[in-house]
C-alpha positions in Angstrom: -10.7 22.1 31.6 -7.3 20.7 32.5 -4.7 23.2 33.4 -1.1 22.5 34.4 0.5 25.8 35.3 4.0 24.4 34.5 2.9 23.8 30.9 1.1 25.9 28.3 -2.6 25.3 27.7 -3.3 23.5 24.5 -6.1 25.4 22.8 -6.6 22.4 20.5 -7.7 20.4 23.6 -10.5 22.8 24.7 -14.2 22.5 23.9 -16.2 25.6 23.0 -17.4 25.9 26.6 -13.9 25.4 28.0 -12.6 28.1 25.6 -15.3 30.5 26.6 -14.5 29.9 30.3 -10.8 30.3 29.6 -11.2 33.7 28.0 -13.5 34.9 30.8 -10.8 33.8 33.3 -8.2 36.1 31.6 -10.8 39.0 31.5 -11.7 38.6 27.8 -15.1 38.3 26.2 -16.5 34.8 25.6 -16.8 35.5 21.8 -13.0 35.1 21.6 -13.7 31.4 21.7 -15.4 31.5 18.3 -12.5 33.4 16.9 -10.0 30.8 18.1 -12.2 27.9 16.9 -12.4 29.5 13.4 -8.6 29.9 13.2 -7.7 26.5 14.5 -10.5 24.3 13.1 -12.0 26.1 10.2 -8.8 27.6 8.8 -6.2 25.1 10.0 -3.9 27.7 11.7 -1.8 26.6 14.6 0.4 29.7 15.0 -1.3 32.2 17.3 0.7 35.1 15.8 -1.1 34.6 12.5 -4.6 35.1 14.2 -4.8 38.6 12.9 -8.3 39.5 14.1 -7.0 39.2 17.7 -5.3 42.3 19.1 -1.5 42.2 19.3 -1.7 42.4 23.1 -4.0 39.4 23.3 -1.9 37.4 20.8 1.2 38.1 23.0 -0.7 37.0 26.1 -1.8 33.8 24.4 1.7 33.0 23.1 3.0 33.3 26.6 0.4 31.0 28.2 -1.0 28.8 25.4 -0.1 26.7 22.4 -1.9 24.9 19.6 -0.4 21.4 19.7 -1.4 18.9 17.1 -0.6 15.2 16.9 2.7 14.3 15.3 2.4 12.3 12.1 5.0 9.5 12.1 3.9 7.6 9.1 1.7 8.3 6.1 0.8 5.8 3.3 -1.6 5.8 0.4 -3.3 2.7 -0.9 -3.6 1.8 -4.6 -7.3 2.5 -4.3 -6.7 6.0 -2.9 -7.3 5.2 0.7 -4.8 7.1 3.0 -3.6 6.0 6.4 -1.7 8.0 9.0 0.0 6.7 12.1 0.2 9.5 14.6 2.0 9.9 17.9 -0.1 10.8 20.9 1.5 11.5 24.2 5.0 10.3 24.9 5.0 6.8 23.3 1.5 5.8 22.1 0.5 5.5 18.5 -2.9 5.5 16.9 -4.1 5.2 13.3 -6.6 7.1 11.2 -7.8 6.4 7.7 -9.2 8.7 4.9 -11.4 6.9 2.3 -12.2 9.0 -0.8 -15.1 7.9 -3.0 -16.5 10.0 -5.8 -17.8 13.2 -4.2 -17.2 12.0 -0.6 -14.2 11.7 1.7 -14.8 9.7 4.9 -12.3 10.0 7.8 -12.2 7.1 10.2 -11.1 8.5 13.6 -9.6 6.6 16.6 -10.8 7.3 20.2 -8.5 5.1 22.3 -5.0 3.6 22.2 -5.9 0.0 21.7 -9.3 -1.3 22.8 -10.6 -3.1 25.9 -13.7 -4.6 24.2 -11.5 -7.3 22.5 -13.8 -8.4 19.6 -12.4 -11.6 18.3 -12.3 -10.4 14.6 -10.5 -7.1 15.3 -6.7 -6.5 15.3 -7.0 -3.5 17.5 -8.5 -5.5 20.4 -5.8 -8.1 20.2 -3.2 -5.5 21.1 -4.9 -4.7 24.4 -5.9 -1.4 25.9 -3.5 1.4 26.8 -5.5 4.6 27.4 -8.2 6.9 26.3 -7.4 9.8 23.9 -7.8 13.4 25.0 -9.9 15.8 23.0 -6.9 17.4 21.3 -5.7 13.9 20.2 -9.2 13.1 18.7 -10.0 16.3 17.0 -6.4 16.7 16.1 -6.8 13.7 13.7 -9.5 15.7 11.8 -7.2 18.7 11.8 -4.3 16.8 10.3 -6.5 15.2 7.6 -8.2 18.5 6.7 -4.8 20.2 6.4 -3.6 17.4 4.1 -5.7 19.0 1.3 -3.6 22.1 1.5 -3.5 25.5 3.2 -4.9 28.0 3.5 -8.2 26.3 4.2 -11.3 28.1 2.8 -14.0 28.7 5.4 -16.6 26.8 3.3 -14.3 24.0 2.1 -15.6 20.5 2.8 -12.8 18.2 1.7 -13.7 15.9 4.5 -17.5 15.2 4.1 -18.0 12.5 6.7 -16.3 11.5 10.0 -16.9 8.1 11.5 -15.8 7.2 15.0 -14.8 3.7 13.9 -11.1 3.7 14.3 -9.2 2.2 17.2 -11.1 1.9 20.4 -14.7 1.9 21.7 -15.9 5.6 21.5 -18.5 5.3 24.3 -15.8 4.2 26.8 -14.1 7.6 26.3 -17.4 9.5 26.5 -16.7 13.2 27.3 -13.7 13.7 24.9 -15.5 11.9 22.1 -18.7 14.0 22.6 -16.7 17.2 22.7 -14.8 16.2 19.6 -18.1 15.5 17.7 -19.4 18.9 18.9 -16.5 20.6 17.2 -16.9 18.5 14.1 -20.5 19.8 13.8 -19.8 23.3 15.0 -20.5 25.8 12.1 -17.4 27.8 13.0 -15.2 24.6 13.1 -15.6 21.8 10.6 -19.3 22.4 9.9 -20.4 18.8 9.4 -24.0 17.8 9.5 -25.0 15.7 12.4 -26.0 13.1 9.8 -22.4 13.1 8.5 -20.8 12.3 11.9 -21.2 8.7 12.9 -20.4 7.0 16.2 -20.0 3.2 16.0 -20.4 1.2 19.2 -20.1 -2.4 20.2 -23.0 -1.8 22.5 -22.3 0.0 25.8 -25.9 0.3 26.8 -25.8 2.9 29.6 -23.6 5.2 27.5 -26.0 5.0 24.5 -28.6 6.4 26.9 -26.2 9.1 28.1 -25.4 10.0 24.5 -29.1 10.6 23.7 -29.1 13.4 26.3 -26.2 15.4 24.7 -26.1 14.4 21.0 -28.0 13.2 18.1 -25.2 12.2 15.7 -25.7 9.1 13.5 -25.4 5.8 15.4 -24.0 2.6 14.1 -24.2 -0.7 15.9 -21.5 -3.3 15.6 -23.7 -6.4 15.9 -22.0 -9.2 13.9 -24.2 -12.0 15.2 -28.0 -12.7 15.3 -28.1 -14.4 18.8 -26.5 -14.0 22.2 -24.6 -17.3 22.1 -22.6 -16.4 19.0 -22.2 -12.8 19.8 -20.8 -13.6 23.2 -17.9 -15.3 21.3 -17.4 -12.6 18.8 -18.2 -9.5 20.9 -17.5 -10.3 24.5 -19.2 -7.1 25.8 -22.5 -8.9 24.8 -22.2 -10.9 28.0 -22.8 -7.7 30.0 -25.2 -6.1 27.6 -27.1 -8.8 25.6 -28.6 -8.1 22.2 -32.1 -7.2 23.3 -30.9 -4.7 25.9 -28.7 -3.2 23.2 -31.6 -2.9 20.7 -33.8 -1.4 23.3 -31.2 1.3 24.0 -31.0 2.0 20.3 -34.7 2.4 20.1 -34.6 4.9 23.0 -31.8 6.8 21.2 -33.8 6.9 18.0 -36.9 8.1 19.9 -34.8 11.0 21.4 -33.9 12.3 18.0 -36.0 15.0 16.4 -36.1 13.2 13.0 -36.9 9.8 11.6 -33.7 8.0 12.1 -32.5 4.8 10.4 -29.8 3.0 12.4 -27.0 1.2 10.6 -26.3 -2.3 11.7 -22.7 -3.5 10.9 -22.2 -7.2 10.4 -18.8 -8.6 9.7 -19.1 -11.8 7.7 -16.7 -14.5 8.8 -16.5 -17.7 6.7 -18.2 -20.6 8.4 -18.8 -18.6 11.6 -21.7 -16.2 11.1 -22.4 -16.3 7.3 -24.8 -19.3 7.0 -28.3 -18.8 5.6 -29.7 -19.7 9.0 -27.8 -16.7 10.4 -29.3 -14.4 7.7 -32.8 -15.7 8.6 -32.3 -15.2 12.3 -30.9 -11.7 11.7 -33.8 -10.6 9.5 -36.3 -11.7 12.2 -34.3 -10.1 15.0 -34.1 -6.6 13.3 -37.8 -6.3 12.5 -38.2 -4.3 15.7 -35.8 -1.6 14.6 -35.9 0.8 11.6 -32.4 0.0 10.2 -30.2 -0.7 7.2 -27.6 -3.4 7.2 -23.9 -3.0 6.2 -22.2 -6.3 5.5 -18.4 -6.3 5.9 -16.4 -9.2 4.6 -13.8 -10.1 7.2 -10.3 -8.5 6.7 -7.3 -10.7 7.6 -4.7 -9.8 10.1 -1.7 -11.6 11.6 -2.7 -14.0 14.4 -6.3 -14.6 13.3 -7.5 -17.9 12.0 -10.7 -16.4 10.6 -11.3 -16.4 6.9 -13.0 -14.1 4.5 -16.1 -15.7 2.9 -16.3 -16.0 -0.9 -18.0 -13.2 -2.8 -20.8 -15.6 -3.6 -21.5 -16.3 0.0 -21.5 -12.6 0.8 -23.9 -11.8 -2.1 -26.2 -14.7 -1.1 -26.4 -13.3 2.5 -27.2 -9.9 1.1 -29.8 -11.1 -1.4 -31.7 -12.9 1.4 -31.8 -9.8 3.6 -32.9 -7.6 0.7 -35.6 -10.1 -0.1 -36.8 -9.6 3.5 -37.1 -5.8 2.9 -33.9 -4.6 4.3 -31.6 -2.0 2.6 -28.4 -4.1 2.6 -25.1 -2.9 1.4 -21.7 -4.7 1.1 -18.8 -2.5 2.3 -16.1 -2.4 -0.3 -12.7 -3.5 1.1 -10.6 -0.4 1.0 -7.0 0.0 2.0 -6.3 -3.6 2.8 -2.9 -3.4 1.0 -1.7 -0.9 3.6 -3.5 -2.6 6.6 -6.1 0.2 6.7 -9.3 -1.8 6.2 -11.9 -2.4 8.8 -10.6 -4.3 11.8 -6.9 -4.0 10.8 -5.8 -0.9 12.7 -3.2 -1.5 15.3 -1.2 1.7 15.7 2.2 0.4 14.7 4.9 1.8 12.4 8.2 0.0 11.8 10.0 -2.0 9.1 8.0 -5.1 10.1 4.7 -3.1 9.6 5.8 -2.0 6.1 6.8 -5.5 5.1 3.4 -6.7 6.3 1.7 -4.1 4.1 3.7 -5.2 1.0 3.0 -8.8 1.6 -0.6 -8.6 2.7 -2.1 -9.3 -0.7 -0.5 -12.8 -0.4 -1.5 -13.2 3.2 -5.2 -12.6 2.7 -6.9 -16.0 2.6 -10.2 -16.7 0.9 -12.1 -19.9 0.9 -14.5 -21.2 -1.8 -18.0 -22.2 -1.1 
């Protein structure tokens, strides 16, 4: 637990264990941690004075030494399809984005774990801006808090306006291991957001040692950003593959699945880029590669961003790729492109908000390039 005695302790940034240790340190019982978690994360309250099941003396003590500091929302925009994007300020000058995708009875929140990204996948706008820093726990779980509060206050204890959280926003989650794990623990805590471990998903480009580490402390859903069926192509698209080649990655996923106490189906993400990885030969190679792993495949048509020469394949090419994989026995879905008119689609998050950004959003429909078969 980080403590700077010149500043107040941010209760939003403490895990359950850190909260329990904090209360013991001020001669209070550890169960106070559960009370604080309920107020902050389950009810959405950030004012200690409103936490009425705490004694007046304890509330005064907390107000003197603590705060509940949440990320500052700088920009909020809704897409024509209902997708909502927030740009939030973290720290003194850094910005990150999060996206809420409503669909029928579900609402999926895409959460960022880093400012920028060091992995630098060639098809992702986030990686092209470089890496600034890791987010702290309060900056990660604060995104969930902001999104949950957007549905209105007071929050009911059993409300589930956000049904799914995916660590698929800006950054590589496994390169910010402890804060991400602590945030996911709060997401699944019955006294916080109460999400099922199947409803919290971590997406990774393939940091093999950290997948093994994750298996020791968590069993949330795991998604692999694969995007290529062989090492030569994946080295170009996902440079971390040079350090952790495909077979090493798949072996680590199998170890993770074996560590879970249920039959686990891993999701494989595959961004389809016109003329790069969308040929039928790629589909055949992918089908053969994945026979070793119980999985389903999520195809994602490439989403355009400024500075990229990649193109989105035609709908017919995407469906042909899907049909082949289905014929080979794989459950294969095509991710609907959501929020691309506000630069909120997969691979488009960059953590910027200014007039130029807004102009890009308005003009994006004309910028998206498609190419016929």
